[in-house]
VOVEXVO-971528 format. One record per atom (N, C-alpha, C, CB): residue number from 0; chain; atom name; x, y, z; residue in one letter. Coordinates in steps of 0.02 Angstrom, whole numbers, plus 32768, in hexadecimal, padded with zeros to 4 digits. Last residue first. Glycine has a CB too. Example, Ala and Ser with C-alpha at 12.3 -4.5 7.8 and 13.67 -1.06 7.14 Angstrom:
# VOVEXVO-971528
(node 1; "A"; "N"; (8282; 7F90; 8162); "S")
(node 1; "A"; "CA"; (82AC; 7FCB; 8165); "S")
(node 1; "A"; "C"; (8285; 8002; 818A); "S")
(node 1; "A"; "CB"; (82C0; 7FE2; 811E); "S")
(node 0; "A"; "N"; (8294; 7EE4; 8186); "A")
(node 0; "A"; "CA"; (8267; 7F1F; 8186); "A")
(node 0; "A"; "C"; (8294; 7F5B; 8186); "A")
(node 0; "A"; "CB"; (8235; 7F20; 81C4); "A")
END
This chain:
# VOVEXVO-971528
(node 78; "A"; "N"; (68E0; 767F; 82A8); "L")
(node 78; "A"; "CA"; (691D; 76B2; 82A9); "L")
(node 78; "A"; "C"; (68EE; 76F9; 82D9); "L")
(node 78; "A"; "CB"; (693E; 76CB; 8241); "L")
(node 77; "A"; "N"; (68B2; 761B; 8260); "G")
(node 77; "A"; "CA"; (68BE; 7613; 82B3); "G")
(node 77; "A"; "C"; (68BA; 7657; 82B6); "G")
(node 77; "A"; "CB"; (6909; 75EE; 82D8); "G")
(node 76; "A"; "N"; (68CC; 7611; 81DD); "R")
(node 76; "A"; "CA"; (68EA; 75FB; 8201); "R")
(node 76; "A"; "C"; (6901; 7610; 823B); "R")
(node 76; "A"; "CB"; (6907; 75EE; 81E8); "R")
(node 75; "A"; "N"; (685D; 765A; 81AD); "A")
(node 75; "A"; "CA"; (685E; 7607; 819F); "A")
(node 75; "A"; "C"; (687C; 75FC; 81BD); "A")
(node 75; "A"; "CB"; (686D; 75E2; 816A); "A")
(node 74; "A"; "N"; (6899; 76E6; 81E9); "R")
(node 74; "A"; "CA"; (6852; 7698; 8202); "R")
(node 74; "A"; "C"; (6851; 768C; 81F1); "R")
(node 74; "A"; "CB"; (6818; 767F; 8210); "R")
(node 73; "A"; "N"; (68E6; 76FD; 817E); "E")
(node 73; "A"; "CA"; (691E; 76D6; 81BB); "E")
(node 73; "A"; "C"; (68D0; 76CF; 81DE); "E")
(node 73; "A"; "CB"; (6972; 7711; 81F2); "E")
(node 72; "A"; "N"; (68E5; 7696; 80FF); "P")
(node 72; "A"; "CA"; (68C6; 76C8; 8104); "P")
(node 72; "A"; "C"; (68C6; 76D2; 8165); "P")
(node 72; "A"; "CB"; (687C; 76BC; 80D7); "P")
(node 71; "A"; "N"; (6947; 760E; 80AF); "L")
(node 71; "A"; "CA"; (6921; 7649; 80BE); "L")
(node 71; "A"; "C"; (6903; 765F; 80D8); "L")
(node 71; "A"; "CB"; (690E; 7659; 80AD); "L")
(node 70; "A"; "N"; (69AC; 7651; 8006); "P")
(node 70; "A"; "CA"; (69AB; 7644; 804C); "P")
(node 70; "A"; "C"; (6972; 7644; 8071); "P")
(node 70; "A"; "CB"; (69CF; 766A; 8067); "P")
(node 69; "A"; "N"; (69C5; 75F8; 7F85); "N")
(node 69; "A"; "CA"; (69A6; 7641; 7F7D); "N")
(node 69; "A"; "C"; (69A0; 761B; 7FEE); "N")
(node 69; "A"; "CB"; (693C; 7656; 7F28); "N")
(node 68; "A"; "N"; (6A30; 75D8; 7F1B); "P")
(node 68; "A"; "CA"; (6A12; 75B2; 7F34); "P")
(node 68; "A"; "C"; (69F8; 7601; 7F55); "P")
(node 68; "A"; "CB"; (6A36; 756E; 7F57); "P")
(node 67; "A"; "N"; (69FC; 75CF; 7E80); "T")
(node 67; "A"; "CA"; (6A44; 7605; 7E98); "T")
(node 67; "A"; "C"; (6A1D; 75EE; 7ED1); "T")
(node 67; "A"; "CB"; (6A57; 766C; 7E81); "T")
(node 66; "A"; "N"; (69B0; 75A6; 7DF4); "L")
(node 66; "A"; "CA"; (69D8; 756C; 7E1C); "L")
(node 66; "A"; "C"; (69FE; 759E; 7E6A); "L")
(node 66; "A"; "CB"; (6A26; 7542; 7DD7); "L")
(node 65; "A"; "N"; (694D; 75E2; 7DA1); "D")
(node 65; "A"; "CA"; (698E; 75E5; 7DB4); "D")
(node 65; "A"; "C"; (6990; 75AD; 7DF3); "D")
(node 65; "A"; "CB"; (69A2; 7636; 7DC7); "D")
(node 64; "A"; "N"; (691E; 7575; 7D14); "I")
(node 64; "A"; "CA"; (691B; 7567; 7D5C); "I")
(node 64; "A"; "C"; (694D; 75A4; 7D6F); "I")
(node 64; "A"; "CB"; (6935; 7513; 7D75); "I")
(node 63; "A"; "N"; (68DB; 7596; 7C66); "Q")
(node 63; "A"; "CA"; (691B; 75A0; 7CA0); "Q")
(node 63; "A"; "C"; (690A; 759E; 7CCA); "Q")
(node 63; "A"; "CB"; (6942; 75D2; 7CA9); "Q")
(node 62; "A"; "N"; (689C; 74F8; 7C08); "S")
(node 62; "A"; "CA"; (68A1; 7529; 7C37); "S")
(node 62; "A"; "C"; (6902; 7534; 7C58); "S")
(node 62; "A"; "CB"; (6863; 750C; 7C77); "S")
(node 61; "A"; "N"; (68C2; 74A0; 7BC4); "N")
(node 61; "A"; "CA"; (68C0; 74E0; 7B90); "N")
(node 61; "A"; "C"; (68BA; 751E; 7BCF); "N")
(node 61; "A"; "CB"; (686F; 74DE; 7B4D); "N")
(node 60; "A"; "N"; (6886; 741F; 7BE5); "P")
(node 60; "A"; "CA"; (68DC; 7422; 7BC9); "P")
(node 60; "A"; "C"; (68E1; 7477; 7BCB); "P")
(node 60; "A"; "CB"; (68EE; 73F9; 7B63); "P")
(node 59; "A"; "N"; (6830; 73D4; 7C45); "N")
(node 59; "A"; "CA"; (6820; 743A; 7C28); "N")
(node 59; "A"; "C"; (6860; 7436; 7C0F); "N")
(node 59; "A"; "CB"; (6813; 7490; 7C70); "N")
(node 58; "A"; "N"; (6851; 735A; 7C91); "M")
(node 58; "A"; "CA"; (6801; 7374; 7C4D); "M")
(node 58; "A"; "C"; (6802; 73C0; 7C3B); "M")
(node 58; "A"; "CB"; (679B; 736B; 7C78); "M")
(node 57; "A"; "N"; (68D2; 736E; 7C8F); "E")
(node 57; "A"; "CA"; (68BA; 734D; 7C87); "E")
(node 57; "A"; "C"; (686B; 7353; 7C6F); "E")
(node 57; "A"; "CB"; (68CD; 7335; 7CAF); "E")
(node 56; "A"; "N"; (68BE; 73DA; 7D0A); "Q")
(node 56; "A"; "CA"; (68E9; 740A; 7CC3); "Q")
(node 56; "A"; "C"; (68D5; 73DA; 7C9E); "Q")
(node 56; "A"; "CB"; (6948; 741B; 7CBC); "Q")
(node 55; "A"; "N"; (6865; 739C; 7D74); "Y")
(node 55; "A"; "CA"; (683E; 73F0; 7D45); "Y")
(node 55; "A"; "C"; (6883; 73E1; 7D03); "Y")
(node 55; "A"; "CB"; (684C; 746D; 7D8B); "Y")
(node 54; "A"; "N"; (68BD; 7345; 7D78); "I")
(node 54; "A"; "CA"; (687F; 7342; 7D67); "I")
(node 54; "A"; "C"; (684A; 7354; 7D50); "I")
(node 54; "A"; "CB"; (6873; 733D; 7D77); "I")
(node 53; "A"; "N"; (6928; 7389; 7DC3); "E")
(node 53; "A"; "CA"; (6938; 7374; 7D7E); "E")
(node 53; "A"; "C"; (6906; 7349; 7D70); "E")
(node 53; "A"; "CB"; (697C; 7355; 7D71); "E")
(node 52; "A"; "N"; (68C0; 73D1; 7E27); "L")
(node 52; "A"; "CA"; (68E9; 73F0; 7E07); "L")
(node 52; "A"; "C"; (6915; 73CB; 7DBE); "L")
(node 52; "A"; "CB"; (6911; 7404; 7E3E); "L")
(node 51; "A"; "N"; (68B9; 7372; 7E89); "F")
(node 51; "A"; "CA"; (686F; 7376; 7E65); "F")
(node 51; "A"; "C"; (68B3; 739C; 7E0F); "F")
(node 51; "A"; "CB"; (6814; 73C9; 7EA1); "F")
(node 50; "A"; "N"; (6944; 7315; 7E95); "Q")
(node 50; "A"; "CA"; (6921; 7318; 7E86); "Q")
(node 50; "A"; "C"; (68CE; 7323; 7E45); "Q")
(node 50; "A"; "CB"; (6939; 7320; 7EA3); "Q")
(node 49; "A"; "N"; (6944; 73AD; 7EF1); "D")
(node 49; "A"; "CA"; (6992; 73AC; 7EB9); "D")
(node 49; "A"; "C"; (695A; 7381; 7E8A); "D")
(node 49; "A"; "CB"; (69F9; 7373; 7EDA); "D")
(node 48; "A"; "N"; (68EA; 73AA; 7F62); "V")
(node 48; "A"; "CA"; (68FD; 73D4; 7F25); "V")
(node 48; "A"; "C"; (6929; 73C5; 7EE8); "V")
(node 48; "A"; "CB"; (6917; 7406; 7F3B); "V")
(node 47; "A"; "N"; (692C; 7339; 7F90); "I")
(node 47; "A"; "CA"; (68E3; 7325; 7F5A); "I")
(node 47; "A"; "C"; (68D0; 735F; 7F39); "I")
(node 47; "A"; "CB"; (6898; 7308; 7F82); "I")
(node 46; "A"; "N"; (69A1; 7367; 7FC6); "N")
(node 46; "A"; "CA"; (6998; 7320; 7F93); "N")
(node 46; "A"; "C"; (6947; 7335; 7F7B); "N")
(node 46; "A"; "CB"; (699F; 72BE; 7FC9); "N")
(node 45; "A"; "N"; (696B; 73A8; 8024); "E")
(node 45; "A"; "CA"; (69AB; 73DC; 7FDE); "E")
(node 45; "A"; "C"; (699C; 73B7; 7FA8); "E")
(node 45; "A"; "CB"; (6A16; 73D9; 7FE6); "E")
(node 44; "A"; "N"; (6931; 7376; 8078); "P")
(node 44; "A"; "CA"; (6915; 73A6; 804E); "P")
(node 44; "A"; "C"; (6935; 73DC; 8008); "P")
(node 44; "A"; "CB"; (6901; 73CC; 807F); "P")
(node 43; "A"; "N"; (696F; 72C4; 808D); "S")
(node 43; "A"; "CA"; (696A; 730E; 808E); "S")
(node 43; "A"; "C"; (6934; 7346; 807A); "S")
(node 43; "A"; "CB"; (6996; 731A; 806F); "S")
(node 42; "A"; "N"; (6951; 7240; 8054); "F")
(node 42; "A"; "CA"; (6903; 7265; 8054); "F")
(node 42; "A"; "C"; (6916; 7297; 8061); "F")
(node 42; "A"; "CB"; (68C8; 7253; 8084); "F")
(node 41; "A"; "N"; (69D6; 720F; 8072); "R")
(node 41; "A"; "CA"; (69A3; 71E2; 8020); "R")
(node 41; "A"; "C"; (6970; 7228; 801B); "R")
(node 41; "A"; "CB"; (695C; 7175; 8038); "R")
(node 40; "A"; "N"; (69F7; 721F; 80DC); "E")
(node 40; "A"; "CA"; (6A00; 7229; 80BA); "E")
(node 40; "A"; "C"; (6A14; 723A; 8087); "E")
(node 40; "A"; "CB"; (69FB; 7228; 80C3); "E")
(node 39; "A"; "N"; (6991; 721B; 8127); "S")
(node 39; "A"; "CA"; (6989; 7247; 8130); "S")
(node 39; "A"; "C"; (69CC; 7260; 8103); "S")
(node 39; "A"; "CB"; (697A; 7250; 8173); "S")
(node 38; "A"; "N"; (6999; 716C; 80FB); "V")
(node 38; "A"; "CA"; (6958; 7194; 811D); "V")
(node 38; "A"; "C"; (6968; 71D0; 8114); "V")
(node 38; "A"; "CB"; (6947; 718C; 8169); "V")
(node 37; "A"; "N"; (6A12; 714A; 813B); "Y")
(node 37; "A"; "CA"; (6A10; 7144; 80F4); "Y")
(node 37; "A"; "C"; (69C2; 7171; 80E6); "Y")
(node 37; "A"; "CB"; (6A12; 70E7; 80DA); "Y")
(node 36; "A"; "N"; (69ED; 7157; 81C9); "H")
(node 36; "A"; "CA"; (6A4C; 7164; 8198); "H")
(node 36; "A"; "C"; (6A21; 7192; 8148); "H")
(node 36; "A"; "CB"; (6A8B; 70E0; 816D); "H")
(node 35; "A"; "N"; (6996; 70E0; 81E7); "S")
(node 35; "A"; "CA"; (6993; 7137; 81EC); "S")
(node 35; "A"; "C"; (69A8; 7163; 81CC); "S")
(node 35; "A"; "CB"; (69A9; 7151; 8217); "S")
(node 34; "A"; "N"; (69E0; 7092; 81CB); "A")
(node 34; "A"; "CA"; (6997; 70A7; 818F); "A")
(node 34; "A"; "C"; (6984; 70CA; 81AD); "A")
(node 34; "A"; "CB"; (6957; 707B; 8176); "A")
(node 33; "A"; "N"; (6A44; 708F; 8226); "K")
(node 33; "A"; "CA"; (6A5F; 707C; 81C9); "K")
(node 33; "A"; "C"; (6A29; 709D; 819B); "K")
(node 33; "A"; "CB"; (6A5E; 7015; 81AF); "K")
(node 32; "A"; "N"; (69EC; 7075; 8292); "R")
(node 32; "A"; "CA"; (6A1D; 70A8; 8288); "R")
(node 32; "A"; "C"; (6A2F; 70B5; 8241); "R")
(node 32; "A"; "CB"; (6A59; 7097; 82AC); "R")
(node 31; "A"; "N"; (69B8; 6FFC; 825F); "G")
(node 31; "A"; "CA"; (6973; 7041; 8281); "G")
(node 31; "A"; "C"; (69BD; 706B; 827C); "G")
(node 31; "A"; "CB"; (6939; 7039; 82F3); "G")
(node 30; "A"; "N"; (6A1F; 6FB2; 828A); "R")
(node 30; "A"; "CA"; (69FB; 6FAA; 8249); "R")
(node 30; "A"; "C"; (699E; 6FE9; 8242); "R")
(node 30; "A"; "CB"; (69E8; 6F40; 824B); "R")
(node 29; "A"; "N"; (6A4C; 6FC4; 8313); "D")
(node 29; "A"; "CA"; (6A6F; 6FD8; 82E3); "D")
(node 29; "A"; "C"; (6A68; 6FE9; 8289); "D")
(node 29; "A"; "CB"; (6A92; 6FB1; 82EF); "D")
(node 28; "A"; "N"; (69C9; 6FA9; 834C); "I")
(node 28; "A"; "CA"; (69C8; 6FD3; 8340); "I")
(node 28; "A"; "C"; (69E9; 7009; 830C); "I")
(node 28; "A"; "CB"; (69C7; 6FD4; 8366); "I")
(node 27; "A"; "N"; (69DF; 6F26; 831B); "A")
(node 27; "A"; "CA"; (69AB; 6F1F; 8303); "A")
(node 27; "A"; "C"; (69BC; 6F7D; 8315); "A")
(node 27; "A"; "CB"; (696B; 6EE1; 8322); "A")
(node 26; "A"; "N"; (6A44; 6EEC; 8373); "A")
(node 26; "A"; "CA"; (6A3C; 6EDA; 831C); "A")
(node 26; "A"; "C"; (6A21; 6F0B; 82F4); "A")
(node 26; "A"; "CB"; (6A0D; 6E9D; 830A); "A")
(node 25; "A"; "N"; (6A25; 6EFE; 83F7); "A")
(node 25; "A"; "CA"; (6A43; 6F29; 83DA); "A")
(node 25; "A"; "C"; (6A3B; 6F18; 837F); "A")
(node 25; "A"; "CB"; (6A8C; 6F27; 83FD); "A")
(node 24; "A"; "N"; (69B1; 6E77; 8400); "P")
(node 24; "A"; "CA"; (6991; 6ECB; 83EA); "P")
(node 24; "A"; "C"; (69E1; 6F07; 83E5); "P")
(node 24; "A"; "CB"; (6949; 6EF2; 8446); "P")
(node 23; "A"; "N"; (698E; 6E05; 83B2); "D")
(node 23; "A"; "CA"; (69D6; 6E1A; 83C7); "D")
(node 23; "A"; "C"; (69DC; 6E6A; 83BC); "D")
(node 23; "A"; "CB"; (6A12; 6DEF; 8396); "D")
(node 22; "A"; "N"; (6920; 6DD7; 83CD); "D")
(node 22; "A"; "CA"; (693B; 6DA9; 83CA); "D")
(node 22; "A"; "C"; (698D; 6DB5; 83FA); "D")
(node 22; "A"; "CB"; (6938; 6D9A; 8380); "D")
(node 21; "A"; "N"; (68B9; 6E2A; 837B); "L")
(node 21; "A"; "CA"; (68BC; 6E2A; 83E5); "L")
(node 21; "A"; "C"; (68F5; 6E0D; 83E4); "L")
(node 21; "A"; "CB"; (687B; 6DF4; 8424); "L")
(node 20; "A"; "N"; (68F5; 6E3A; 8310); "C")
(node 20; "A"; "CA"; (68F7; 6E72; 8337); "C")
(node 20; "A"; "C"; (690A; 6E68; 8386); "C")
(node 20; "A"; "CB"; (68B6; 6E91; 832F); "C")
(node 19; "A"; "N"; (68B8; 6DE1; 82E1); "I")
(node 19; "A"; "CA"; (68EF; 6DDC; 82E5); "I")
(node 19; "A"; "C"; (6913; 6E05; 832D); "I")
(node 19; "A"; "CB"; (6900; 6DF0; 82A4); "I")
(node 18; "A"; "N"; (6835; 6DDC; 82F3); "Q")
(node 18; "A"; "CA"; (6852; 6DC0; 8332); "Q")
(node 18; "A"; "C"; (6893; 6DC9; 832A); "Q")
(node 18; "A"; "CB"; (6843; 6D78; 8341); "Q")
(node 17; "A"; "N"; (6831; 6E27; 828B); "M")
(node 17; "A"; "CA"; (6803; 6E50; 82D0); "M")
(node 17; "A"; "C"; (683D; 6E11; 82FC); "M")
(node 17; "A"; "CB"; (6782; 6E43; 82D9); "M")
(node 16; "A"; "N"; (683A; 6DCB; 81F0); "A")
(node 16; "A"; "CA"; (685E; 6E04; 822E); "A")
(node 16; "A"; "C"; (685E; 6E2E; 826F); "A")
(node 16; "A"; "CB"; (6864; 6E29; 821C); "A")
(node 15; "A"; "N"; (67C2; 6D81; 8236); "A")
(node 15; "A"; "CA"; (6807; 6D77; 823C); "A")
(node 15; "A"; "C"; (6833; 6DAE; 8262); "A")
(node 15; "A"; "CB"; (6820; 6D6F; 81FA); "A")
(node 14; "A"; "N"; (6774; 6DDC; 8219); "A")
(node 14; "A"; "CA"; (6775; 6DAF; 8257); "A")
(node 14; "A"; "C"; (678B; 6DA8; 824F); "A")
(node 14; "A"; "CB"; (6762; 6D89; 8274); "A")
(node 13; "A"; "N"; (6777; 6DF2; 81A0); "L")
(node 13; "A"; "CA"; (6770; 6E3F; 81B5); "L")
(node 13; "A"; "C"; (6784; 6E23; 8218); "L")
(node 13; "A"; "CB"; (6702; 6E6E; 819B); "L")
(node 12; "A"; "N"; (6753; 6D55; 8169); "Q")
(node 12; "A"; "CA"; (679A; 6D9A; 816A); "Q")
(node 12; "A"; "C"; (67C4; 6DD7; 818C); "Q")
(node 12; "A"; "CB"; (6791; 6DBD; 8147); "Q")
(node 11; "A"; "N"; (66E2; 6D6E; 8193); "E")
(node 11; "A"; "CA"; (6714; 6D45; 819C); "E")
(node 11; "A"; "C"; (674F; 6D48; 81B2); "E")
(node 11; "A"; "CB"; (671D; 6D32; 8176); "E")
(node 10; "A"; "N"; (66BD; 6DE4; 8122); "V")
(node 10; "A"; "CA"; (66B5; 6DD4; 8170); "V")
(node 10; "A"; "C"; (66E9; 6D8B; 817C); "V")
(node 10; "A"; "CB"; (6653; 6DC2; 8185); "V")
(node 9; "A"; "N"; (66E1; 6E29; 80A1); "N")
(node 9; "A"; "CA"; (66E4; 6DD1; 80C6); "N")
(node 9; "A"; "C"; (66E4; 6DDD; 8111); "N")
(node 9; "A"; "CB"; (6738; 6D9B; 80B3); "N")
(node 8; "A"; "N"; (66B0; 6EB4; 8059); "E")
(node 8; "A"; "CA"; (6681; 6E7D; 808F); "E")
(node 8; "A"; "C"; (6688; 6E53; 8098); "E")
(node 8; "A"; "CB"; (664D; 6E6B; 808F); "E")
(node 7; "A"; "N"; (6757; 6EB7; 8035); "Q")
(node 7; "A"; "CA"; (6726; 6EC2; 8051); "Q")
(node 7; "A"; "C"; (66E2; 6EAA; 8045); "Q")
(node 7; "A"; "CB"; (6728; 6EF2; 804F); "Q")
(node 6; "A"; "N"; (67D7; 6E43; 807B); "E")
(node 6; "A"; "CA"; (67BB; 6E5E; 8055); "E")
(node 6; "A"; "C"; (6770; 6EA6; 8065); "E")
(node 6; "A"; "CB"; (67AF; 6E20; 8036); "E")
(node 5; "A"; "N"; (6871; 6E67; 80E5); "F")
(node 5; "A"; "CA"; (6820; 6E53; 80CE); "F")
(node 5; "A"; "C"; (67F6; 6E64; 80A7); "F")
(node 5; "A"; "CB"; (67FC; 6E59; 80F0); "F")
(node 4; "A"; "N"; (68CB; 6EC5; 80E9); "I")
(node 4; "A"; "CA"; (68E7; 6E7B; 80FB); "I")
(node 4; "A"; "C"; (68A3; 6E4C; 8111); "I")
(node 4; "A"; "CB"; (6927; 6E80; 8143); "I")
(node 3; "A"; "N"; (692C; 6F2A; 8079); "S")
(node 3; "A"; "CA"; (68D1; 6F05; 809D); "S")
(node 3; "A"; "C"; (68F9; 6ECA; 80C3); "S")
(node 3; "A"; "CB"; (687F; 6ED8; 804F); "S")
(node 2; "A"; "N"; (69BD; 6F7C; 8085); "Q")
(node 2; "A"; "CA"; (696E; 6F4B; 8069); "Q")
(node 2; "A"; "C"; (694D; 6F44; 808E); "Q")
(node 2; "A"; "CB"; (696A; 6F06; 8051); "Q")
(node 1; "A"; "N"; (6A0F; 7019; 8058); "T")
(node 1; "A"; "CA"; (69E1; 6FE3; 8083); "T")
(node 1; "A"; "C"; (69BA; 6F96; 8060); "T")
(node 1; "A"; "CB"; (699F; 7014; 809C); "T")
(node 0; "A"; "N"; (6AB7; 7050; 8022); "A")
(node 0; "A"; "CA"; (6A74; 7039; 8024); "A")
(node 0; "A"; "C"; (6A47; 7006; 8059); "A")
(node 0; "A"; "CB"; (6A72; 7021; 7FED); "A")
END
């Protein structure tokens, strides 16, 4: 998991976090890579669909959703 280095709408903390990045660019790049990995894993299309289906099924427990993978048509895959 990642953690925020400043509170939302706290300009002073944001400025301090930016200064830390300027003072140690290598650490800033490392944090950026970790944050990018976290976002790409957590918010991948597959995860978003899974989360949506879970919410849908909780709201509609008697619903019958076909969860069989449905490959994209060739034109959507750029073929």
